C-alpha positions as a Markdown table, in Angstrom:
| # | Residue | x | y | z |
|---|---|---|---|---|
| 1 | Met | 105.9 | 94.1 | 52.5 |
| 2 | Glu | 105.0 | 97.7 | 52.8 |
| 3 | Ser | 101.6 | 96.9 | 54.3 |
| 4 | Met | 103.4 | 94.7 | 56.9 |
| 5 | Met | 105.6 | 97.6 | 57.9 |
| 6 | Met | 102.6 | 99.9 | 58.3 |
| 7 | Ile | 100.8 | 97.4 | 60.5 |
| 8 | Thr | 104.0 | 97.1 | 62.6 |
| 9 | Arg | 104.3 | 100.9 | 62.9 |
| 10 | Ala | 100.6 | 101.1 | 63.8 |
| 11 | Ser | 101.0 | 98.4 | 66.4 |
| 12 | Ile | 104.0 | 100.2 | 67.9 |
| 13 | Val | 102.2 | 103.6 | 68.1 |
| 14 | Thr | 99.2 | 101.9 | 69.7 |
| 15 | Leu | 101.4 | 100.1 | 72.2 |
| 16 | Met | 103.2 | 103.4 | 73.1 |
| 17 | Val | 99.9 | 105.2 | 73.6 |
| 18 | Leu | 98.7 | 102.4 | 75.9 |
| 19 | Leu | 101.9 | 102.5 | 77.9 |
| 20 | Leu | 101.8 | 106.3 | 78.3 |
| 21 | Thr | 98.1 | 106.2 | 79.3 |
| 22 | Ser | 98.7 | 103.4 | 81.8 |
| 23 | Asn | 101.7 | 105.2 | 83.3 |
| 24 | Asn | 99.6 | 108.3 | 83.9 |
| 25 | Val | 96.9 | 106.3 | 85.6 |
| 26 | Met | 99.5 | 104.6 | 87.8 |
| 27 | Ile | 101.0 | 108.0 | 88.8 |
| 28 | Met | 97.6 | 109.4 | 89.7 |
| 29 | Val | 96.8 | 106.4 | 91.9 |
| 30 | Val | 100.2 | 106.6 | 93.7 |
| 31 | Glu | 100.0 | 110.3 | 94.2 |
| 32 | Ser | 96.4 | 110.2 | 95.6 |
| 33 | Ala | 96.6 | 109.4 | 99.2 |
| 34 | Gly | 93.4 | 110.0 | 101.2 |
| 35 | Glu | 92.2 | 113.0 | 103.1 |
| 36 | Cys | 94.5 | 111.9 | 105.9 |
| 37 | Gly | 97.6 | 111.6 | 103.6 |
| 38 | Arg | 99.2 | 108.3 | 103.9 |
| 39 | Thr | 97.6 | 107.6 | 107.2 |
| 40 | Pro | 94.6 | 105.2 | 106.9 |
| 41 | Ile | 91.4 | 106.9 | 108.2 |
| 42 | Gly | 91.0 | 104.2 | 110.8 |
| 43 | Ser | 94.4 | 105.0 | 112.3 |
| 44 | Ala | 93.5 | 108.7 | 112.3 |
| 45 | Ala | 90.2 | 108.0 | 114.0 |
| 46 | Ala | 91.9 | 105.8 | 116.6 |
| 47 | Ser | 94.4 | 108.6 | 117.4 |
| 48 | Leu | 91.4 | 110.8 | 118.4 |
| 49 | Ser | 90.0 | 108.2 | 120.9 |
| 50 | Pro | 90.7 | 110.6 | 123.8 |
| 51 | Cys | 88.0 | 112.9 | 122.3 |
| 52 | Leu | 85.2 | 110.3 | 122.3 |
| 53 | Gly | 83.3 | 111.7 | 125.3 |
| 54 | Ala | 83.6 | 115.3 | 124.0 |
| 55 | Thr | 82.2 | 114.3 | 120.7 |
| 56 | Lys | 79.0 | 113.0 | 122.2 |
| 57 | Asp | 78.2 | 115.8 | 124.7 |
| 58 | Val | 78.8 | 119.5 | 123.9 |
| 59 | Arg | 79.0 | 120.3 | 127.6 |
| 60 | Ala | 81.6 | 117.6 | 128.3 |
| 61 | Lys | 85.1 | 118.9 | 129.2 |
| 62 | Val | 87.6 | 118.2 | 126.4 |
| 63 | Pro | 90.6 | 116.3 | 127.7 |
| 64 | Pro | 94.0 | 117.9 | 127.1 |
| 65 | Ala | 95.1 | 114.7 | 125.2 |
| 66 | Cys | 92.2 | 115.2 | 122.8 |
| 67 | Cys | 93.1 | 118.9 | 122.2 |
| 68 | Ala | 96.7 | 118.0 | 121.5 |
| 69 | Arg | 95.8 | 115.3 | 119.0 |
| 70 | Val | 93.2 | 117.5 | 117.3 |
| 71 | Ser | 95.7 | 120.4 | 117.1 |
| 72 | Ala | 98.3 | 118.1 | 115.6 |
| 73 | Leu | 95.9 | 116.7 | 113.1 |
| 74 | Leu | 94.7 | 120.1 | 112.0 |
| 75 | Arg | 98.4 | 121.2 | 111.5 |
| 76 | Ser | 99.4 | 118.1 | 109.5 |
| 77 | Ser | 96.2 | 117.4 | 107.5 |
| 78 | Pro | 93.2 | 119.8 | 108.2 |
| 79 | Arg | 90.8 | 117.9 | 105.9 |
| 80 | Cys | 91.4 | 114.7 | 107.8 |
| 81 | Leu | 89.4 | 115.9 | 110.7 |
| 82 | Cys | 86.2 | 116.2 | 108.6 |
| 83 | Ala | 87.0 | 112.9 | 106.9 |
| 84 | Val | 87.2 | 111.2 | 110.3 |
| 85 | Leu | 84.1 | 112.9 | 111.8 |
| 86 | Leu | 82.0 | 112.0 | 108.7 |
| 87 | Ser | 83.4 | 108.5 | 108.3 |
| 88 | Pro | 81.4 | 105.3 | 108.8 |
| 89 | Leu | 83.7 | 104.6 | 111.8 |
| 90 | Ala | 82.4 | 107.7 | 113.6 |
| 91 | Lys | 78.8 | 106.7 | 112.8 |
| 92 | Gln | 79.4 | 103.3 | 114.3 |
| 93 | Ala | 80.9 | 104.9 | 117.4 |
| 94 | Lys | 77.6 | 107.0 | 117.7 |
| 95 | Ile | 79.6 | 110.3 | 117.4 |
| 96 | Asn | 77.4 | 113.3 | 116.9 |
| 97 | Pro | 79.1 | 115.2 | 114.0 |
| 98 | Ala | 77.4 | 118.5 | 115.0 |
| 99 | Thr | 78.9 | 118.2 | 118.5 |
| 100 | Ala | 82.2 | 116.7 | 117.3 |
| 101 | Ile | 82.8 | 119.6 | 115.0 |
| 102 | Thr | 82.9 | 122.0 | 118.0 |
| 103 | Val | 85.9 | 120.2 | 119.6 |
| 104 | Pro | 88.6 | 122.5 | 118.0 |
| 105 | Lys | 86.8 | 125.6 | 119.3 |
| 106 | Arg | 86.3 | 124.1 | 122.7 |
| 107 | Cys | 90.0 | 123.3 | 122.8 |
| 108 | Asn | 90.7 | 127.0 | 122.0 |
| 109 | Ile | 92.8 | 126.0 | 118.9 |
| 110 | Arg | 93.7 | 129.3 | 117.3 |
| 111 | Asn | 94.5 | 128.2 | 113.8 |
| 112 | Arg | 91.4 | 126.0 | 113.3 |
| 113 | Pro | 89.7 | 126.2 | 109.9 |
| 114 | Ala | 86.8 | 128.3 | 111.3 |
| 115 | Gly | 83.9 | 128.8 | 108.8 |
| 116 | Lys | 84.9 | 125.9 | 106.6 |
| 117 | Lys | 82.3 | 123.4 | 105.6 |
| 118 | Cys | 82.6 | 119.8 | 106.8 |
| 119 | Gly | 79.9 | 118.0 | 105.0 |
| 120 | Arg | 76.7 | 119.8 | 105.9 |
| 121 | Tyr | 78.3 | 121.2 | 109.1 |
| 122 | Thr | 80.3 | 124.4 | 109.4 |
| 123 | Leu | 83.3 | 124.5 | 111.7 |
| 124 | Pro | 82.7 | 127.2 | 114.4 |
């Protein structure tokens, strides 16, 4: 009888450890949104569509709509810009990351993360 109670106690302790561990894993998954917060990277990339021409040619004029969206993105989620520029979507769109990374400066955005690394590129 005593051995049966020890097995039951051991089972309960094991079950509690498993439950606590699985809860921690679930909490970490729920809390971890991406670089763009809860916004899917595809949606963040689509919001920057007015910038497409400026990301391919460093001499192209950056449209005001592009500057407004880049500025808003940098305010809400600064790491999202790098995530978008280095994403497979950007590669498919034939965006040149070295040129695209200059857009915030070309927009004269004052609070841009200048000097920060974005992959192997540095924001000017």
